[in-house]
C-alpha positions in Angstrom: 16.4 -24.1 30.5 16.2 -23.0 34.3 15.6 -19.3 34.8 18.8 -18.0 36.8 18.0 -15.7 39.6 21.4 -14.4 40.6 22.6 -10.9 39.3 25.7 -12.7 37.8 23.4 -14.2 35.2 22.9 -10.8 33.8 25.9 -11.0 31.6 24.8 -10.6 28.0 23.9 -7.3 26.6 20.9 -5.6 24.9 20.4 -2.1 23.9 17.4 -0.2 25.0 16.8 3.4 26.0 17.8 4.7 29.3 14.2 5.9 30.0 12.7 2.6 29.6 15.4 0.8 31.7 15.3 3.4 34.5 11.4 3.3 34.5 10.9 -0.5 34.1 14.0 -2.4 35.1 15.1 -0.8 38.3 16.5 -3.5 40.6 16.8 -5.9 37.7 19.2 -4.3 35.3 22.8 -3.4 36.1 23.7 -0.3 34.1 27.3 -0.3 32.9 29.5 1.4 30.6 29.4 4.8 28.9 26.0 5.6 27.6 25.7 6.8 23.8 23.6 9.9 23.1 20.8 7.5 21.9 21.2 4.2 23.8 22.5 2.7 27.0 23.2 -1.0 28.1 21.5 -3.3 30.4 22.0 -6.9 31.1 19.5 -9.9 30.8 19.5 -13.6 31.4 19.7 -15.8 28.2 16.6 -17.8 28.9 14.2 -14.9 29.3 12.1 -13.1 26.8 11.1 -9.6 27.2 7.6 -8.4 26.6 6.4 -4.9 26.6 2.8 -3.3 26.6 1.8 0.1 25.9 2.0 1.1 29.5 4.4 -1.2 31.2 7.2 -3.9 30.8 7.5 -7.3 32.4 9.6 -10.4 32.1 8.0 -13.5 30.7 9.4 -17.1 30.3 10.6 -17.9 26.8 7.7 -20.3 26.2 5.0 -17.9 27.1 2.7 -17.0 24.2 1.4 -13.4 23.7 -2.0 -12.5 22.7 -1.8 -13.5 18.9 -0.6 -17.0 20.0 3.0 -16.9 18.5 6.1 -17.5 20.7 8.0 -14.6 22.0 11.0 -17.0 21.8 13.7 -14.8 23.2 12.9 -11.7 21.2 12.5 -8.2 22.5 9.0 -6.9 21.6 7.1 -3.7 22.4 3.6 -2.8 21.4 3.1 0.5 19.9 0.6 2.8 21.8 -0.1 4.7 18.5 -0.7 2.0 16.1 -1.1 -1.2 18.3 1.6 -3.0 16.1 3.9 -5.4 17.8 7.5 -4.2 17.2 10.6 -6.2 17.4 13.2 -3.8 18.8 16.0 -5.1 16.5 17.3 -7.9 18.9 18.5 -10.6 17.0 18.8 -14.3 18.4 21.8 -16.4 17.6 21.9 -20.2 18.3 25.2 -21.2 20.1 26.7 -24.8 20.2 25.1 -25.8 23.5 21.7 -25.3 22.2 21.1 -22.0 24.3 20.5 -18.7 23.0 22.8 -15.5 22.8 21.8 -12.1 21.8 23.5 -9.9 19.5 24.3 -6.4 20.7 22.9 -3.7 18.4 23.9 0.0 18.7 21.8 2.5 16.8 23.0 6.1 16.4 22.8 9.0 13.8 25.8 10.4 11.7 25.4 13.7 9.8 27.6 14.2 6.8 27.5 17.2 4.3 24.0 17.6 3.3 22.7 14.1 4.7 21.9 12.3 7.8 22.3 8.6 8.3 21.0 6.2 10.8 23.8 3.9 11.6 23.2 0.4 13.0 26.3 -1.6 14.2 25.7 -5.2 15.3 28.1 -7.2 17.4 27.9 -11.0 17.0 28.3 -13.4 19.9 31.8 -14.4 21.0 32.2 -18.2 20.3 33.2 -20.7 23.0 36.6 -20.9 21.6 37.1 -17.2 22.2 37.5 -16.1 18.7 36.7 -12.6 17.7 33.0 -11.6 17.5 31.6 -10.6 14.1 30.6 -6.9 13.6 28.4 -5.7 11.0 27.7 -2.1 10.1 25.0 -0.6 7.9 23.6 2.9 7.4 20.4 4.2 6.0 19.5 7.7 4.9 17.2 9.4 7.4 17.2 12.8 5.7 19.2 14.9 3.2 19.1 17.6 0.5 17.6 16.8 -2.9 21.0 16.4 -4.6 22.4 14.2 -1.9 19.4 11.9 -1.8 19.6 11.5 -5.6 23.3 10.7 -5.5 22.8 8.1 -2.7 21.2 6.0 -5.5 24.7 5.2 -6.6 26.0 4.4 -3.3 23.2 3.0 -1.1 23.9 -0.8 -1.8 27.6 -0.4 -0.8 26.5 1.2 2.5 24.0 -1.6 3.4 20.9 0.6 2.5 19.6 -2.1 0.1 16.0 -0.8 0.0 16.9 2.7 -0.8 16.5 2.6 -4.6 13.0 0.9 -4.3 11.9 3.4 -1.9 13.3 6.4 -3.8 11.8 5.4 -7.2 8.4 4.8 -5.6 8.2 8.2 -3.7 10.6 10.9 -5.2 7.9 12.6 -7.1 6.7 14.0 -3.8 9.7 16.1 -3.4 11.4 16.5 -6.9 10.8 15.7 -10.5 12.0 13.2 -13.0 13.8 15.8 -15.0 15.6 17.1 -11.9 16.7 13.6 -11.0 18.0 12.9 -14.5 19.9 16.2 -14.5 21.6 15.5 -11.1 22.6 11.8 -12.2 23.9 13.1 -15.5 26.0 15.7 -13.9 27.6 13.0 -11.6 28.2 10.6 -14.7 30.1 13.4 -16.5 32.6 13.2 -13.5 32.8 9.5 -12.6 35.1 8.5 -9.7 38.3 6.6 -10.2 40.3 5.6 -13.3 38.6 3.8 -16.3 39.5 0.4 -15.1 39.7 0.9 -11.3 37.7 -1.2 -8.9 36.1 2.2 -7.8 35.0 2.9 -11.4 33.7 -0.7 -12.0 31.4 -0.6 -8.8 30.1 2.9 -9.8 29.3 1.5 -13.3 27.6 -1.5 -11.8 25.5 0.8 -9.5 24.6 3.2 -12.5 23.3 0.1 -14.6 21.3 -1.2 -11.6 19.5 2.1 -10.9 18.7 2.8 -14.5 17.7 -0.8 -15.4 15.3 -0.9 -12.3 13.9 2.5 -13.3 13.3 1.7 -16.9 11.7 -1.7 -15.9 9.5 -0.6 -13.1 8.6 3.1 -14.0 8.7 3.3 -17.9 6.0 6.1 -17.6 8.5 8.5 -16.0 10.6 8.6 -19.2 7.5 8.4 -21.6 6.1 11.5 -19.9 9.2 13.6 -20.3 8.3 16.9 -22.2 11.7 17.0 -24.0 14.1 14.1 -25.0 17.1 16.3 -24.7 18.0 15.1 -21.2 18.0 11.6 -22.4 20.1 12.3 -25.4 22.6 14.0 -23.0 22.6 11.1 -20.7 22.8 8.1 -23.0 26.6 8.6 -24.2 27.7 8.7 -20.6 26.4 5.3 -19.8 28.9 2.5 -19.2 30.2 0.8 -22.3 29.6 -2.7 -21.2 26.7 -4.9 -22.3 24.4 -3.7 -19.5 25.1 0.0 -20.3 24.6 -0.6 -24.1 21.2 -2.1 -23.5 20.1 0.8 -21.2 21.4 3.2 -23.8 19.5 1.6 -26.6 16.2 1.8 -24.6 16.9 5.4 -23.8 17.5 6.3 -27.4 14.1 4.4 -28.4 12.3 6.5 -25.8 13.9 9.6 -27.2 12.7 8.9 -30.7 9.3 8.2 -29.4 9.2 11.5 -27.4 10.3 13.3 -30.5 7.5 11.7 -32.7 4.9 12.6 -30.1 6.0 16.2 -30.0 4.9 16.4 -33.6 1.5 14.9 -32.9 -1.2 17.1 -31.3 -2.9 15.8 -28.3 -0.5 13.0 -27.9 0.0 13.6 -24.2 -3.7 13.9 -23.2 -5.2 12.2 -20.3 -5.8 8.6 -21.1 -9.0 8.5 -19.1 -10.7 11.2 -21.3 -11.8 9.1 -24.3 -15.0 10.3 -26.0 -18.2 8.7 -24.7 -21.8 9.2 -25.4 -24.4 9.1 -22.6 -26.8 6.1 -22.7 -30.4 6.6 -23.8 -32.6 6.3 -20.6 -35.3 4.8 -23.0 -33.1 1.7 -23.6 -32.6 1.0 -19.8 -34.5 -2.0 -18.3 -33.5 -2.3 -14.7 -34.9 -5.7 -14.1 -32.7 -7.1 -16.9 -30.0 -7.6 -14.3 -32.1 -10.4 -12.8 -31.5 -12.6 -15.9 -27.8 -12.8 -15.2 -26.4 -15.5 -12.8 -24.8 -14.0 -9.8 -21.5 -15.6 -10.8 -21.4 -14.0 -14.1 -22.0 -10.4 -12.8 -19.4 -10.9 -10.1 -16.9 -12.1 -12.7 -17.6 -9.3 -15.1 -17.2 -6.6 -12.3 -14.0 -8.3 -11.1 -12.6 -8.4 -14.7 -13.3 -4.7 -15.1 -11.8 -3.8 -11.9 -8.7 -6.2 -12.3 -7.9 -4.5 -15.5 -8.0 -1.0 -13.9 -6.1 -2.2 -10.9 -3.3 -3.5 -13.0 -3.0 -0.2 -14.7 -3.0 1.6 -11.5 0.4 3.5 -10.9 1.0 3.0 -7.2 2.8 6.4 -6.5 -0.4 8.2 -7.9 -1.8 7.3 -4.4 0.7 9.4 -2.5 -0.9 11.9 -0.4 1.3 14.7 -1.6 0.2 14.0 -5.2 -3.5 12.9 -4.7 -4.2 16.0 -2.6 -3.0 18.4 -5.3 -5.2 16.9 -8.0 -7.7 19.6 -8.1 -5.3 22.5 -8.4 -5.0 24.4 -11.6 -2.6 22.8 -14.1 -3.0 19.3 -12.4 -6.2 18.2 -14.1 -4.6 15.2 -15.7 -2.7 14.2 -12.5 -3.2 10.8 -10.9 -5.2 9.6 -13.9 -5.0 5.9 -12.9 -6.6 6.7 -9.5 -9.3 8.7 -11.2 -10.1 5.9 -13.5 -10.5 3.5 -10.5 -12.8 6.0 -8.8 -14.9 6.4 -11.9 -15.6 2.7 -12.0 -16.5 2.7 -8.2 -18.9 5.6 -8.9 -20.2 3.9 -11.9 -20.9 0.7 -10.1 -22.5 2.5 -7.2 -24.9 4.3 -9.7 -25.8 0.9 -11.4 -26.9 -0.6 -8.1 -29.0 2.8 -7.3 -30.4 3.2 -10.6 -31.5 -0.6 -11.0 -33.4 -0.3 -7.7 -34.9 3.0 -8.0 -35.4 3.6 -11.9 -38.7 1.7 -12.5 -41.0 3.3 -9.9 -43.9 0.9 -11.0 -42.1 -2.1 -9.6 -43.8 -3.9 -6.7 -42.0 -4.2 -3.3 -41.5 -7.9 -4.0 -39.9 -7.3 -7.4 -37.6 -4.5 -5.8 -36.7 -6.9 -3.1 -35.4 -9.3 -5.8 -33.0 -6.7 -7.1 -31.7 -6.1 -3.6 -31.1 -9.8 -3.2 -29.2 -10.0 -6.5 -26.9 -7.3 -5.6 -26.3 -8.6 -2.1 -25.4 -12.0 -3.8 -22.7 -10.6 -6.3 -20.7 -8.6 -3.6 -17.3 -10.6 -4.2 -14.1 -8.7 -4.5 -13.2 -6.0 -2.1 -13.7 -3.2 -4.5 -17.1 -4.0 -5.9 -18.2 -5.0 -2.5 -17.7 -1.6 -1.1 -19.3 -0.1 -4.1 -22.4 -2.2 -3.7 -22.6 -1.8 0.1 -22.2 1.9 -0.5 -25.2 2.1 -2.8 -27.5 -0.3 -0.5 -26.6 1.8 2.6 -27.4 5.2 0.9 -30.4 6.9 2.2 -32.6 6.5 -0.9 -32.4 2.7 -0.9 -32.0 2.0 2.8 -35.3 3.9 3.5 -37.3 1.6 1.4 -39.0 -0.2 4.3 -41.5 -2.4 2.3 -38.8 -3.5 -0.1 -36.5 -4.6 2.6 -39.3 -6.3 4.5 -39.8 -8.5 1.4 -36.1 -9.3 1.0 -35.0 -12.8 1.9 -33.9 -13.1 5.6 -30.7 -14.9 4.7 -29.8 -12.2 2.1 -30.5 -9.6 4.8 -28.3 -11.4 7.3 -25.5 -11.7 4.7 -25.8 -7.8 4.0 -25.6 -7.0 7.6 -22.6 -9.2 8.3 -20.7 -7.6 5.3 -21.9 -4.2 6.5 -20.2 -4.8 9.9 -17.1 -6.4 8.5 -16.5 -3.7 5.9 -17.3 -0.7 8.0 -15.0 2.2 8.9 -15.0 0.9 12.4 -11.3 0.8 14.0 -9.9 2.3 10.7 -11.3 -0.6 8.6 -9.6 -3.1 11.0 -11.7 -6.2 9.9 -11.5 -5.6 6.3 -7.7 -4.9 6.5 -7.2 -8.3 8.2 -9.1 -10.0 5.4 -7.3 -8.2 2.8 -4.0 -9.2 4.4 -5.1 -12.8 4.6 -6.3 -12.8 1.0 -3.7 -10.7 -0.9 -0.6 -11.9 0.7 -1.1 -15.6 0.2 0.9 -17.2 -2.5 -2.1 -19.4 -3.5 -5.6 -18.1 -3.7 -8.1 -19.4 -1.1 -10.7 -21.2 -3.0 -12.8 -21.4 0.2 -13.1 -17.7 0.8 -16.4 -15.8 1.1 -14.8 -12.6 -0.3 -13.1 -13.6 -3.5 -15.1 -16.6 -4.6 -13.7 -18.4 -7.7 -15.6 -18.8 -10.9 -16.3 -21.9 -12.8 -14.1 -22.1 -16.1 -11.7 -19.3 -14.7 -8.3 -19.6 -13.3 -7.9 -18.6 -9.6 -7.9 -14.7 -9.4 -6.0 -12.3 -7.5 -7.4 -9.7 -4.8 -8.7 -6.4 -6.1 -8.6 -4.2 -3.0 -10.8 -1.2 -2.2 -8.4 1.6 -3.0 -9.9 4.2 -0.5 -8.1 2.4 2.2 -4.7 3.0 0.9 -5.6 6.7 -0.2 -6.8 7.2 3.3 -3.7 5.8 4.9 -1.3 7.8 2.5 -3.3 11.1 2.9 -3.1 10.9 6.7 0.5 9.9 6.7 1.2 12.9 4.4 -0.7 15.2 6.8 0.8 13.9 10.1 4.5 13.7 9.1 6.4 16.7 8.1 8.1 16.6 4.6 11.2 18.4 6.0 13.3 18.6 9.2 13.9 21.8 11.0 17.2 22.2 9.1 15.5 22.0 5.7 16.6 18.4 4.8 13.9 16.1 3.1 12.5 13.7 5.6 13.3 10.4 3.9 12.1 8.4 6.9 8.6 9.6 5.7 9.1 8.2 2.3 10.1 4.9 3.9 6.8 4.8 5.8 4.9 5.8 2.5 6.6 2.9 0.8 5.3 0.3 3.3 1.8 1.2 1.9 2.9 1.3 -1.7 4.6 -2.0 -1.4 1.2 -3.5 -0.2 -0.5 -2.3 -3.5 2.3 -3.7 -5.7 2.1 -6.9 -3.9 -1.6 -7.1 -4.6 -1.2 -6.0 -8.3 1.3 -9.0 -8.6 -1.4 -11.5 -7.4 -3.6 -10.2 -10.1 -1.2 -10.5 -13.1 -2.1 -14.1 -14.0 -5.9 -13.6 -13.7 -8.0 -14.7 -16.7 -11.6 -13.8 -17.3 -14.4 -14.4 -19.8 -16.1 -11.5 -21.3 -19.9 -11.3 -21.3 -20.9 -8.9 -24.0 -24.5 -8.9 -22.9 -23.8 -7.9 -19.4 -21.3 -5.2 -20.7 -23.9 -3.7 -22.8 -26.6 -3.6 -20.0 -23.9 -2.2 -17.6 -23.1 0.6 -20.0 -26.8 1.4 -20.6 -27.4 2.4 -17.0 -28.4 6.2 -16.8 -26.6 8.3 -14.4 -28.5 9.5 -11.4 -27.6 12.6 -9.4 -28.1 12.4 -5.7 -31.2 14.6 -5.7 -32.7 12.5 -8.4 -32.2 9.3 -6.4 -33.8 10.7 -3.4 -36.7 12.2 -5.4 -37.4 8.6 -7.0 -37.1 7.0 -3.6 -39.7 9.3 -2.2 -42.0 8.5 -5.1 -41.7 4.8 -4.4 -42.3 5.1 -0.7 -43.8 8.5 0.6 -41.4 10.2 3.2 -44.1 10.2 5.9 -43.5 6.5 6.1 -40.9 5.8 8.9 -37.6 4.0 7.9 -37.2 0.5 9.1 -35.7 -0.1 12.6 -33.0 -2.4 11.5 -30.8 -4.4 13.8 -27.8 -2.9 12.1 -27.6 0.9 11.7 -26.4 2.0 8.2 -22.7 2.6 7.9 -22.2 4.6 4.7 -18.9 3.8 3.4 -18.8 6.0 0.4 -21.8 7.4 -1.4 -19.7 9.1 -4.2 -15.9 9.2 -4.6 -14.7 12.7 -5.7 -12.8 12.4 -8.8 
C-alpha cells in the first residue's frame, strides 16, 4: 500500500491525548472537533503504524518491526518509561472489504455516580462502504468506589461490560474489607431484590447472584470455612434463587454452616495448619556425606515434589502486600499461613545445603568439593534453585577457597551462569523471562535447563520462586494509594494486583497434573539435617578454613539472593 502524503489522507480518527498530539504531531495532525476533558482527535493515514518510545514519537511503515521482532501492523504502541512495557493504546484494527485497514475510534472518559467512579470506553466501528450505520459498543469499568458500591457491583458488573470485575474482586477484597462484611451487604441486597418475581430484571439479577456465589464457593471455599459464626450463611441461604442453580448453592452453604457449628464445639479446630508438632532431629544421626549417595535426578525430583505440594496449597491472595506486611502484628500470628509454609521450606532447603557442606569439619577439601558439585547439579526448579544458590552464595560457604578450587570447572561454570541468570539485577529480569517462557506454555518444554523432566515421571509444571511475587505485590502496595482523595477505595490498584495474582494461579494450574515418586530414604535424610543458626555456620566455616586466609578472587562476585526468608 502506498504511503499517502497529502493532508487529505488524514481522514480516519484515533484518540490520543492533546499533550502528545501537540508535542509530537505538529504539522502532521489536523486537530478537529470539540475536545473532551480527557481526549482529543487527530487524523492519520490508514497504511501507517504509529510507534512511540519513552521520549519521542515517530511514524513507521506498517511493515517495520520493533526491537522484539513482532510487527507493529497498524497498531498504536507506546513504551512505558516507568516499566518498559510496550502498551497498545486501545486502537483496534478492522479489515475492510478492499483489503485495507480502518481504525476504530475509541473514546475514554470517566463518569461518577453516587458512591462510585467508572471508566467508560465507547468504541465506534468503521462505516461500511455501503454507507450503513457504524457499530458502537460501550463498556464501563469501576475505577473506585465505596465499600458498599464495590460489593453491589458484583451483581451488575457483567451487564455493564466489566466482565473481569468478579474475578478481581474475589482475589483482592480482603485488602479493604472482610468476608463477613461482603456477605452482610449481599444479604441486605437479596432481601430487597429488583423487579417482580418473573420479570426479566429479576431473572437477570438471580442469574448474577448464582454466578457470583458459585464462583466464590468454587475458587475460595476457605473464605466460608474460616467464618467464626455460621449465622450469616443461615440468614443468606433462604434468600437465594429457587431455581436449580440456587438450590445447589443453598445446599453447599448449609453444609458449610453445619461444619462450622461442629468446629465451634471442638477446641483448637481453627488453629494454624502449619503448626503441627515436630521434634528436632538428633545431630548424632546426621551424616552429611549421605547426600552423595543419591542420584542428582532423585534429589531434584524429591525437592520438586515437596515444593509442588506446597505451591498447590498456596492461597494466592495471601501474597497481597497489604496482608503479608501485617503478618507480624499482634493478633495476626496465623495470617498468610500458606506463604509461611512455602518460606519454611525455602529456609529448610537452604539450611540443608549449608549444613551438609559445613557440618563435618574433618572432610578434606576434595570431599567438600564433591558436595558443592552435587548441590549445583540438582538446582532444577525455580524455587529450589534460588534456595540452593542462596546457600552457596552465603559467606560461610563462598569463602571456602580450597573447596572451590577443588570443584570441577564445569560445575563452577554452571554455578556462575545460574548466579548471573537468577540474580536480582534489573529486578530479576532474566529469571522473569525464563519463568514466563516456562510457566505460560501449554506443554512442558522437555529440553529446558531449569525444569528438567525425570525418568518415570509425567511432565511437571513450574514451581516459581515466590519471593519475586511477594516483592512485586509489596512494592505495588507501597507505591499506589489504597484510596482516592475523596475516600473512595482505589479499585484500579486491585486490578494491578490481580495481574500478579493471575500469574500465580496460572502457574498453579500448570502443576495440577504433576505426578512424583516418593523416595523415603531421601525424605529421612532431609528431615535429619540439624538446624544451623547463622553464627554457627560462620563459626564452622572459620574452623574449616582460618579467617586469615583470603577468599577466592572469583570471576563472578557473589549475589546473595536470600540467606534467610523471614517468616
